[in-house]
Steps between C-alpha positions, in 0.01 A plus 500: 500500500632740240411538132711322241733731301337699221576788265313828527382756245289815544403606145382850425229415245227241470645373173839445660334302778314280251819439300677384817218259581479371144875435483515307828237232573619487862450872561243625751332838548515681834292803595448556873648162588263429790391166354809412298773556758366243751467251214863562404616479860351151533638409156158413372605690188852533360500754216831572333400865446277747683352775284408792727213717376553789742655732237229454238307824442122527505422187699444675833196703401143488632247640251133562582285579197163457334603153383593385850816453703846419367777378729855475368697188585736691731223664702561404863238416759591815689425706186148355491444567870621859467301588187188673634326478162461126543265535798232582241659363182541147639420452870518119480857512372603744771342288773664182374848652474478621861503131596821417312760373749670773707592859417862411425387265226239747374783750453669264252245257355371578150192445286690318226688278743181386674322422174795312353562302819132394512492402865151362573503676839589842355247783495559661160435196277165460676411864434608474137279197436199618704498838326554354153834670452740472210872433520738644242803292402794615289726257317720465190204542263346795685219531754191289556200537728373207706189478718600450862277194517701342218841615622512281811513127426558372855702562818824681405415443133402739219499513121787751502789378287860511635589783261195713588461770765181612673481874432155606617175403671180660374184502709164616359353824625340467844131591458316718745278312743695174478504301824806302602656302783841358590576248776828330583566228757857437616668371815663838560468842344729517199514123446394333178126449481373160606177601333373825361229631275404816320173580331338773297142573400346766280284625787342394826206353305711350224386186321734204569605499135666839551698390806848355507714353778859378515623265774872447554736369765724210603226263617360287217258291708266670745406306815 
């Protein structure tokens, strides 16, 4: 199948993008397109306008600082894999992203697109929740910060409003000595996870109250 006809705009500023979304309730944001384009091809969504974020400045940055890690919405999976700082700054994130689909998709898929799409089998939402991240949204009234655990309301569902754009994911600073693990189970390498889990603990001898795990995947009932 082919997508239904739609108009296309690639604004040069974040405010222009928000104005386009606010003026057209049937508009839809596109970043890397790795989740959206298959949905359009099967006509599971029929937006009248696609607002492309690729020209927006400042959304493709990765910042590592004393307050933690900041990932712009247009940061691609390949950017995370190639950033050597993240081996120490956030090893769990780097390990999880290495399991995202295939390299062709990792060349295009984006942080903002994955968070907004909220696929229950996707790696990044699980990392964001497990690591108590924060998601920054920008809309007509300005920006707001939402805990990752509150952002996702169900499969393919978030609290993001139609006229808001995900602009950034913030992850707390990775402490020294933290232990972590990531496991993914799929029929084939690169497939969506049937089941997967990630966990972190303050140390090898950490009290259970300081540990956190985040299961995700397509299977809702384990047998």
